[in-house]
C-alpha positions, 0 to 999 in steps of 0.5 A: 087528229084535231083538237075535238078528238083529242079533248074526247080521249081526255074527257072519256079518259077522266069520265070513265068509271071514276065519277060513278064509282067514288061520289058516294066515297067523297060525300062520306068524307067531305060532306056538303063540302064535297063540290069543293073537294072535287074542285081541289082535286081538279086543281091539282089535275090542272097543275099536272096537265101543265106539266104534261102539255110541255113534256108531250109537246117537247118528247112526242111519244106513244110512251107518255109518262113512261118516256118522260120519267126515263127522259128526265131521270135515266133508265135507273132504279127510280124510273124503272120501279115508278113505271112499275107502280104506273102498271100496278096503279092501272090495275088498281083503276081496273079494280075500281071500274069492275068493282062499280060495274058490279055494284051498278049491275047488282042494284037490279037484283033482289037484295038477297042476291046482291052480295053474290051478284056483285062478285058474278058481274065483277068477275064476268066483266073482267073475264068477257072483256079481256077475252074480246081484247084477246080476239078482237077489241075493234067492236067495243073500240068503235063504240067508244066515241059513241059511249062517251057522247052517251055518258056526257049527255046522261050526266048533263041531263042529270045536272040539268034536271036536278039543280032544280030540286036541290035543297041548298041547306044541305050545302051550307058551310055548316054541313062541310067537314073539317079542312083536312077531311075535305082535301082528303075526300077530293084526294081519295077520288083523285082517281076520277081525274087521272085520265087526262094522261092519256092525251100524252099518247096522241102526240104523234098523231096530231096536227099541230101537236105544240098547239093542239096539245096544250089546248086539249089538257087544260080544256078537258081537265077544265070542262071535266072539273066543271061537270063533277062539281055540278054532279056532286052539287046536285048529288049532295043537294037531293039526298041526305048524307044517310041516304048517300051512305046506304047506297055508297056504291051506286050513290049517283043512281040513288041521287037521279031517284028524287027528281027522276024517279025509278026511270032515273035511277035505272038511266043513270045505272045503264050509263054506269055500266056502259061507262065502266065497261068501256072503262075496262076495256080501254085501261085493259088495253092501255094497261097491256101496251104499258106492260109491253112499252116498259118491258122494251125499256128494259125494266120488265121481263122480256117475255112481256115484250113477245107479241101474239096476234099482233097483241101483248097477251102476256101483259093483258093475262096478268093485268086481268088476273090481278084486277080479278083479285083486287076487285073481288078481295078488297072494298071501295075505300081501299081501291080508291086510296090505293089508286089515288095515292098510286097516281098522285106519287106518279104525277108528283114525279111527272111534274119534277120532271118537268122541273128538271127538263124545264129549259128543254121544254120551255116551261116555268119551272115554278108552275111545275114545282107547285104542282109536285108540291100540290101532289105530295101535300094531297098525298099527305092528307090523304095518308093522315086521313087514311091513318085515322080512319082505317090504318090497315090501308096504309100498309096495303099502300106502302106495300103497293109502292114496295112490291113496284120497287122490289120487282124492279130491283130484283129484275135488275139483279136477276136479269140486267139489260141494256136500256136505251132510249131515241131521240124522241123519248120512245124505248128502242 
């Protein structure tokens, strides 16, 4: 692969279902300052991309984050727990995509049918796409490039037309939320940026990876920051806060209505359905493969290493089952909080890993240290805001983190296994 293909993977991973799902939530927290909130979250992602670029060049591996943490911290409880947390966070991301699919799809239904319709669409999307992965994901996989191009084109059309109709007073400084809420608004939608880490998995398939990887990371993240900021400017500039709150689960489609009419609403909603469906497919495949890699490292049960029809189906089924529970039993705020907090912790660990390996990766360790501090600071801002508005979500978050480490500790005590890493950072 070359530069263009890798950037496409990174952009496609970030502009999956996240922006369609979390825009309304971000506006509720940051108000007129939503574009700034997206920029703040993007800055944290860009700092972390530096660590990923350096680690990916030094330790090219299909294991990505899993291999980086084991390389830096050894195959112990910390690395194991964080890698299990990564798997759980992917399940939360899947839940977010499925929730968004159900929300945008049910927007086409009569109001009385929307509640049950949303849950039917959530369940149907996960079950159907899981079935396709069990049989053959080739058909959807071949459509991924087309879907990425289509959704980016639709979002650029949305920006191009919408900028002409914005009302600047809705973006004025007086409409911004206070500083902490502004930052929290950016952090609760941090899940919209997490997909850049998928670039790490391409390291062994690149021409000139030492040059291509850094360029791809930075180009993908910077492009997506600019896109998200412009999308949020158009959304906030064309809708009142009350209108966004009323359509929080499908706010991006509603934001197209003032300047594109009902056709614009339908176009964005269809783009959201395509985007979230492709994101569910890609993330299901990636999460099932992740469980396989973690099991190969000896940090999950051996049955997750087994392949049926050359696919890690046990991991796929567990991932799909947990996704169905979370997506159907949680609200958008809880899912976004769990996903963002999980990835902020994981990215803080990845930054810390590059600090520890700075000599080998030829890094400026201060940049990665700043990235780690930014991730932890962003996490605390998110937790503080959540504690003040929805304290119950804090318990859910701690339960998620506790579960990851409890699984790792219990498994190691019950079934100790020898764990090895080869020189490239892959498990063996």
